[in-house]
C-alpha positions in Angstrom: 92.1 110.3 117.8 89.7 113.3 118.0 87.5 113.6 115.3 89.0 117.0 114.4 92.2 115.4 113.5 90.7 113.6 110.6 92.4 114.7 107.3 93.6 113.5 103.7 97.0 113.9 102.8 99.4 114.8 100.0 102.9 113.9 99.7 104.5 115.4 97.0 107.7 117.6 96.9 106.4 119.9 93.8 104.2 122.7 95.0 102.3 123.0 91.9 101.5 119.2 91.8 100.3 119.5 95.6 97.9 122.3 94.3 96.5 119.8 91.7 96.4 117.0 94.1 94.7 119.1 96.7 92.0 120.1 93.9 91.1 116.4 93.5 90.8 115.7 97.1 88.5 118.9 97.2 86.2 117.0 95.0 86.7 113.6 96.4 86.1 114.3 100.2 85.3 117.9 100.4 84.3 117.7 104.2 87.8 116.9 105.4 90.9 119.3 105.8 93.9 118.4 103.6 97.3 118.0 105.0 100.3 118.4 102.8 103.9 117.0 103.2 106.6 117.8 100.5 109.2 115.6 102.6 109.4 111.9 104.0 109.6 113.3 107.6 106.8 115.7 107.3 104.6 113.1 106.1 105.6 110.6 108.8 104.8 113.5 111.4 101.5 113.9 110.2 100.9 110.2 110.3 101.9 110.3 113.8 99.5 113.1 114.8 96.4 112.7 112.4 94.0 110.1 111.4 94.4 109.9 107.6 91.5 108.8 105.5 93.0 109.0 102.1 96.6 109.7 101.1 97.9 110.7 97.5 101.7 109.6 97.5 104.2 110.5 94.9 107.4 108.2 94.8 110.2 111.0 94.5 110.9 113.1 98.0 114.2 114.9 98.9 114.7 112.7 101.9 113.5 109.4 101.2 110.9 107.7 98.9 107.1 107.6 98.7 107.4 103.8 99.3 108.7 104.6 102.9 105.6 106.7 103.5 103.5 103.7 102.2 105.0 101.3 104.6 104.8 103.8 107.5 101.2 104.6 106.9 100.4 101.1 106.4 101.7 100.0 109.7 100.4 102.9 111.7 97.0 103.4 110.1 96.0 100.2 108.2 92.4 101.2 107.6 93.6 104.4 105.6 93.7 104.3 102.0 97.0 105.1 100.4 97.0 105.9 96.6 100.3 106.2 94.3 99.8 109.2 92.2 102.7 109.2 89.9 104.2 109.3 86.3 105.4 105.9 86.2 103.7 103.1 85.0 106.5 100.5 84.9 106.8 97.1 86.9 109.6 98.7 89.0 107.3 101.2 90.6 103.9 99.5 90.3 104.4 96.2 92.1 106.7 97.5 95.0 103.8 100.1 95.7 101.2 97.3 95.9 103.6 95.5 98.2 104.1 98.2 100.4 100.5 98.8 101.1 99.1 100.9 98.1 95.3 100.7 97.6 95.4 102.3 94.3 97.8 103.5 91.6 97.0 106.2 89.2 98.8 108.5 86.6 99.2 112.2 86.9 98.9 112.8 83.3 95.2 111.6 83.1 92.4 114.3 82.7 91.3 115.8 86.1 87.8 114.3 85.8 89.0 110.9 85.2 91.1 111.1 88.3 88.4 112.2 90.4 85.9 109.5 89.1 88.8 106.9 89.9 89.3 108.3 93.5 85.7 108.4 94.2 85.6 104.7 93.5 87.2 104.0 96.7 84.1 104.9 98.8 82.6 101.6 96.9 85.3 99.9 98.0 87.1 99.6 94.4 90.7 100.5 94.2 91.4 103.1 91.9 93.6 102.2 88.7 94.4 103.9 85.8 93.7 101.8 82.8 97.3 101.1 81.6 98.0 100.1 85.1 95.2 97.5 85.2 96.2 96.3 81.8 99.8 95.6 83.4 98.8 93.8 86.3 96.4 91.6 84.2 99.2 90.7 81.7 101.5 90.2 85.3 98.9 87.7 86.5 98.5 86.2 83.2 102.1 85.4 83.4 102.1 84.3 86.8 99.2 81.6 85.9 101.3 80.4 83.2 104.3 80.0 85.5 102.1 78.1 88.1 101.2 75.6 85.5 104.8 74.6 84.9 106.3 75.1 88.4 104.4 72.8 90.7 107.1 70.3 91.3 109.3 73.2 92.4 106.9 74.4 95.2 107.1 77.7 94.1 103.5 78.1 92.3 101.4 78.0 95.4 103.5 81.2 96.9 103.2 83.0 93.9 99.6 82.5 93.3 98.8 83.5 96.9 101.0 86.5 96.2 98.9 87.6 93.0 95.5 87.0 95.1 96.8 89.1 98.1 98.0 92.1 95.8 94.6 92.3 94.3 92.8 92.5 98.0 90.5 95.4 98.4 92.5 96.5 101.6 95.8 96.7 99.4 97.5 93.9 101.8 101.1 93.7 100.9 102.7 90.1 100.6 104.0 88.7 103.8 107.9 88.9 103.9 110.0 90.3 101.2 109.9 87.2 98.9 110.0 87.8 95.7 108.8 90.9 93.3 112.2 91.1 91.7 111.8 87.9 89.6 108.6 89.1 88.1 109.8 92.5 87.1 110.9 93.6 83.3 114.3 93.4 82.4 114.9 97.1 82.9 113.5 96.9 86.4 115.9 94.0 87.1 118.7 96.0 86.1 117.6 99.0 88.6 117.6 96.3 91.6 121.3 95.4 90.4 120.5 92.0 89.1 121.7 92.5 85.8 124.3 94.8 83.9 122.4 98.0 83.5 121.6 99.1 79.8 121.3 102.8 78.8 118.2 104.5 80.4 115.1 104.1 78.4 112.7 107.1 78.4 109.1 106.7 77.3 107.8 108.6 74.2 106.3 111.5 76.3 109.4 111.7 78.3 111.7 112.1 75.1 109.3 114.6 73.8 109.9 116.6 76.9 113.6 116.2 77.1 113.8 117.2 73.3 112.2 120.6 74.0 113.9 121.2 77.2 117.1 120.6 74.9 115.9 123.1 72.7 115.7 125.5 75.2 111.8 126.2 75.6 110.3 127.0 79.2 108.0 124.7 80.8 104.8 126.9 80.1 105.9 126.9 76.3 106.5 122.7 76.3 103.1 122.6 78.2 101.4 124.8 75.2 103.1 122.5 72.6 102.4 119.2 74.0 98.9 119.9 75.3 99.5 119.3 78.8 99.2 121.5 82.3 102.5 123.0 83.4 102.6 120.9 86.4 102.3 117.8 84.6 105.1 118.8 82.5 107.4 119.8 85.8 106.6 116.2 86.7 108.2 114.6 83.6 111.0 117.1 83.9 111.7 115.8 87.6 111.2 112.1 86.2 113.7 112.6 83.3 116.3 114.2 86.0 115.7 111.3 88.1 115.9 108.4 85.4 119.3 109.9 83.7 120.8 111.0 87.3 121.1 114.8 86.0 120.2 117.7 87.8 120.3 120.6 85.5 118.9 122.2 82.0 122.4 121.9 80.8 122.8 118.3 81.4 119.6 117.7 80.0 120.5 119.8 76.7 123.7 117.5 76.4 121.8 114.4 76.8 119.1 115.3 74.4 121.9 116.0 71.8 123.8 112.7 72.7 120.6 110.8 71.8 120.1 112.9 68.6 117.1 114.7 69.8 118.5 118.2 69.1 120.3 118.8 65.7 
């Protein structure tokens, strides 16, 4: 592709979040233009027509998932660095993203200076990982190592160990074939895959704080001020809460907050 077509890419459906991501990219790769996509279709069109150097990808899109974009980008431009930027730090999102070809995984609620520093590490070949994500991966691989010590007779340990090594490759190479992140997931993650009866949706402490304030009728700027967060971070939390609870309005959020005893 012509040199003029090189760019960085943002895949995010919220305009405020795209603005914040563009600010990050302007500090990491200031010489490259920023391409923005709010849908999967727009992202895939840009992948076909541009050379992507670095992509910041969120999960939730109105016409699909950020995982679909990750797979498309990894297949079409394996040299591109794709980093998931999200509010989710659970197994159900982290490991499928790595399998789909993510080079890094960072959390939106971290300070901007920290996110910039993490993204700059890419130039040194180091995958950007938020600290809580790195800890989760270490715990996961420690568990796999324990499994390997007790499952040699079944012939599964080699495959699991190989997958663990590949996930931490600098290139973010996904495992060959779909085998089997699901049996390494937490009980909540397994429930989302339909593997066990689904329990009540569990919210993080921060999501619970946001839901409580939405239920009390506070606006996004008011919630941001109360919690010491930016407005776009609060908007992301609200979006993730709505998706987790399968709701679509403030009225439904207020009812859910009341049902959980958060509003009296």
